[in-house]
C-alpha atoms as one frame of an Amber mdcrd trajectory, in Angstrom:
protein
  -0.013  17.372  19.580  -3.453  16.109  18.567  -4.148  15.927  14.841  -7.736
  17.023  15.457  -8.959  14.615  12.629 -12.072  12.672  13.347 -13.498  11.813
   9.951 -11.131   9.960   7.547 -11.899   9.219   3.710 -10.051   6.521   1.715
 -10.025   6.453  -1.889  -9.559   2.753  -3.300 -10.313  -0.349  -1.360  -7.878
  -2.868  -3.000  -5.305  -4.474  -0.854  -3.932  -1.117   0.444  -7.126   0.951
   0.744  -8.978  -1.952   2.471  -6.073  -2.102   5.149  -5.932   1.656   5.488
  -9.616   1.669   6.121  -9.364  -1.195   8.668  -6.668   0.605  10.454  -8.393
   3.979  10.789 -11.517   2.257  11.907  -9.795   0.272  14.458  -8.233   3.349
  16.048 -11.814   4.876  16.294 -11.967   7.070  13.141 -15.255   7.388  11.327
 -14.092   6.228   7.912 -15.641   6.384   4.528 -13.897   4.223   1.647 -15.139
   4.627  -1.713 -14.271   2.703  -5.091 -15.599   2.868  -8.665 -18.051  -0.239
  -8.594 -20.240  -2.153  -6.264 -18.556  -5.505  -6.946 -14.926  -3.872  -6.073
 -16.477  -2.358  -2.841 -17.905  -5.637  -1.922 -14.600  -7.587  -2.380 -12.799
  -4.915  -0.247 -15.326  -5.094   2.495 -14.977  -8.881   2.532 -11.180  -8.585
   2.793 -11.597  -6.410   5.802 -14.218  -8.748   7.414 -12.173 -11.786   6.742
  -9.074  -9.952   8.386 -11.061  -8.983  11.493 -12.448 -12.480  11.766  -8.779
 -13.832  11.831  -8.073 -11.515  14.757 -11.232 -12.696  16.386 -10.176 -16.489
  16.095  -6.577 -15.636  17.177  -8.500 -13.868  20.375 -10.375 -17.306  20.810
  -7.449 -19.571  20.400  -5.139 -17.347  22.707  -7.750 -17.107  25.518  -7.788
 -13.425  24.963  -4.103 -12.710  25.132  -4.017 -11.786  21.273  -6.364 -10.457
  18.550  -9.738  -8.865  19.341 -13.249 -10.057  20.625 -16.182 -10.127  18.430
 -17.793  -7.080  20.041 -14.511  -4.990  18.946 -14.824  -6.552  15.532 -18.438
  -5.256  15.252 -17.489  -1.829  16.485 -14.805  -1.402  13.968 -16.994  -2.482
  11.024 -19.515  -0.052  12.261 -17.230   2.659  11.551 -16.388   1.924   7.924
 -18.910   3.429   5.564 -18.453   1.590   1.949 -19.773   3.709  -0.960 -19.336
   4.174  -4.861 -20.046   7.916  -4.552 -17.122  10.217  -4.262 -19.487  12.898
  -2.729 -19.627  10.926   0.212 -15.918  11.942   0.885 -16.522  15.662   0.874
 -17.030  16.006   4.591 -13.973  14.258   5.599 -11.070  16.016   7.188  -8.277
  13.933   5.381  -8.546  11.949   2.188  -6.216   9.139   1.641  -5.846   8.262
  -2.211  -4.984   4.496  -2.560  -5.466   3.806  -6.226  -3.259   2.087  -8.700
   0.418   3.420  -8.805   0.119   5.332 -11.748   0.648   9.204 -11.827  -2.201
   9.925 -14.354  -4.788   7.998 -12.365  -3.867   9.491  -9.113  -3.844  12.956
 -10.576  -7.337  12.263 -12.032  -8.769  11.284  -8.475  -7.143  14.223  -6.924
  -8.288  16.858  -9.612 -11.789  15.335  -9.535 -12.069  15.750  -5.808 -10.729
  19.398  -6.257 -13.425  19.877  -8.839 -16.228  18.705  -6.400 -14.984  21.313
  -3.876 -12.975  19.326  -1.354 -10.423  21.555   0.460  -9.408  19.391   3.382
  -5.971  17.692   3.896  -5.208  15.298   0.983  -2.591  12.765   1.204  -1.454
  10.160  -1.338  -0.371   6.634  -0.713   2.215   6.491  -3.563   5.221   4.461
  -2.996   7.289   6.260  -5.390   5.554   9.154  -7.581   6.773  12.722  -6.800
   4.453  14.230  -4.187   5.156  17.784  -5.668   3.866  16.672  -8.955   0.841
  15.072  -7.570   0.157  17.888  -5.282   0.034  20.183  -8.524  -3.540  18.584
  -9.289  -4.965  19.760  -5.951  -6.424  23.339  -5.235  -4.362  23.624  -2.176
  -0.995  22.100  -2.669   0.108  23.163   0.973  -2.282  20.776   2.299  -1.265
  17.811   0.288   1.611  15.407   1.085   2.416  11.645   1.008   1.475   8.882
   3.385   3.371   5.553   2.198   1.549   2.774   4.048   3.332  -0.633   3.974
   1.625  -3.943   3.152  -0.191  -5.483   4.793  -1.338  -2.397   6.515  -2.801
  -3.893   9.599   0.374  -5.565  10.422   3.277  -3.207   9.305   4.274  -0.984
  12.193   5.630   2.049   9.947   4.274   4.751   7.497   6.765   6.826   5.495
   5.730  10.379   5.262   6.760  12.674   2.453   6.547  16.412   2.199   6.103
  17.945  -1.087   7.922  21.233  -2.039   4.758  23.343  -1.087   3.532  21.214
   1.894   2.796  23.596   4.843   4.487  23.193   8.435   0.797  22.844   9.769
  -0.071  20.148   7.193   3.110  18.235   7.884   2.662  18.338  11.864  -1.026
  17.457  11.470  -0.225  14.379   9.335   2.598  13.437  11.595   0.183  13.554
  14.677  -2.457  11.602  12.532   0.070   8.810  11.580   0.911   8.332  15.245
  -2.807   8.205  16.159  -3.264   5.369  13.509  -0.717   3.407  15.640   2.033
   3.754  13.216   5.652   4.814  13.452   6.099   7.897  11.384   9.254   7.519
   8.935   9.953  10.905   7.588  11.344  11.289   3.944  12.024  13.932   1.348
  10.359  14.083  -2.045  13.144  12.620  -4.095  12.893   9.373  -6.271  11.786
   6.404  -4.497  11.641   8.471  -1.183  13.648   6.430   1.393  12.237   2.983
   1.662  11.817   1.990  -1.753  14.926   3.636  -3.066  16.823   1.317  -0.641
  14.307  -1.814  -0.848  13.437  -2.242  -4.679  17.067  -2.519  -5.699  17.407
  -5.315  -3.251  14.129  -6.932  -4.569  15.303  -6.403  -8.171  18.748  -8.183
  -7.462  16.721 -10.992  -5.816  14.728 -11.410  -9.064  18.083 -11.474 -11.130
  19.456 -14.142  -9.114  16.435 -16.304  -9.945  16.360 -15.551 -13.548  20.120
 -16.131 -13.929  19.716 -19.543 -12.285  21.934 -18.742  -9.410  19.069 -19.794
  -7.007  15.475 -21.110  -6.967  12.694 -19.046  -5.690  12.772 -20.948  -2.348
  16.279 -20.496  -1.754  16.316 -16.798  -2.724  13.575 -16.539  -0.151  15.682
 -18.586   2.612  18.665 -16.099   2.385  17.243 -13.276   4.348  16.346 -15.511
   7.257  19.952 -14.778   8.129  19.082 -11.048   8.146  16.404 -11.573  10.662
  13.703 -11.001   7.996  10.364 -13.001   8.514   9.605 -12.965   4.789  11.937
 -13.589   1.839  12.488 -11.169  -1.225  10.658 -13.114  -3.704   7.496 -13.918
  -1.452   7.593 -10.035  -0.471   7.505  -9.397  -4.132   4.145 -11.350  -4.505
   2.861  -9.721  -1.502   3.762  -6.077  -2.562   2.406  -6.672  -6.050   4.581
  -7.298  -9.114   2.982  -4.556 -11.063   3.516  -2.088  -8.172   6.961  -2.980
  -7.879   7.625  -2.806 -11.459   6.075   0.611 -11.519   8.480   1.783  -8.695
  11.339   0.479 -10.520  10.508   2.431 -13.554  10.362   5.627 -11.575  13.774
   4.801 -10.055  15.356   4.198 -13.629  13.836   7.403 -14.946  14.875   9.602
 -12.127  18.109   7.733 -11.130  19.451   6.164 -14.189  20.041   2.828 -15.956
  21.401   1.097 -12.823  17.855   0.798 -11.419  16.486  -0.887 -14.685  13.907
  -3.658 -13.762  14.697  -7.087 -14.364  13.384  -8.700 -17.566  11.685 -11.513
 -15.439   9.819  -9.210 -13.606   8.609  -7.204 -16.513   7.763 -10.299 -18.270
   5.372 -11.606 -15.343   3.636  -8.401 -15.131   3.064  -8.283 -19.175   1.316
 -11.610 -18.748  -0.929 -10.663 -15.819   1.027 -12.194 -13.241   0.816  -9.532
 -10.359   1.227 -11.738  -7.152  -0.914 -12.823  -4.386  -3.671 -10.401  -5.447
  -4.574 -12.320  -8.440  -3.230 -15.649  -7.369  -0.163 -15.714  -9.721   3.219
 -14.234  -9.269   6.612 -15.932  -8.781   4.405 -18.395  -6.758   1.129 -19.820
  -7.413  -1.475 -18.870  -4.627  -4.746 -20.227  -3.610  -7.071 -18.834  -0.752
  -3.961 -16.728   0.250  -1.514 -19.661   0.560   1.471 -20.254  -1.395   0.893
 -23.476  -3.324   4.172 -23.768  -5.623   6.667 -22.159  -7.728   4.978 -20.609
 -10.980   5.812 -23.064 -13.572   6.856 -19.999 -16.015   9.350 -18.751 -13.493
  11.026 -22.209 -12.778  11.887 -22.609 -16.533  12.954 -19.202 -17.183  16.564
 -18.658 -17.245  18.406 -15.564 -18.685  21.342 -16.389 -20.793
């Protein structure tokens, strides 16, 4: 089945939104990506440019076996249309909301586009918030569902698809087809707390934080443990990539819906309270410079839960 989608809109050009826009354009979709200011849009487009440039360099170093050539990079960029005007989204056949993991913020965006007259398929890149509740802000909740992309979007092969209580069969089938056209493996989940991936994965990450905050292991040693499981990236580094603020928000949803056994670790909360959100602002469990891990955050090194 073909999705029939040709024109894609992405709302938000942060880490997730820029990755989603890059993937959509790479697969040949005409893609508009919108954010609230020119500075944010410029930073997001630079992130996409840098990502594509790395692929071109990989292509050069591998004599064409990996990555993409410069001409393809330029074609991909030509399909991405950045804007600060939400009006530019109104002709899109599907909108992908990729703003902060906050229910009120997401509902504001959905309601605003509804008020402007948008009536196509609308999906949210939420990693934990109820699709049914978010869909209540859209004029056509039968055309609303979840597409939970994994970070970094251009690299991760899967996308979790979540059907809301009112999502129609037609919307579901169209989005499943669209997901596959993006080159992603469709992972199907129900609209329950944390869906599937984060209900399993966030408690694992939380336990890794507790191991560090209790002094059982250092960040580096906690990261090494998952090499035994075949993971390329350890849990503490994963937290910095995903975003500590995002992980905390998901953990709070899980705690609210599933009980106190899902309560987020104090160390995670302390880091977020002090603005340490991970690689996106250069400070999380580790200190990052130019996207490279430099050292363990000194505040984490000395923190031990008594």
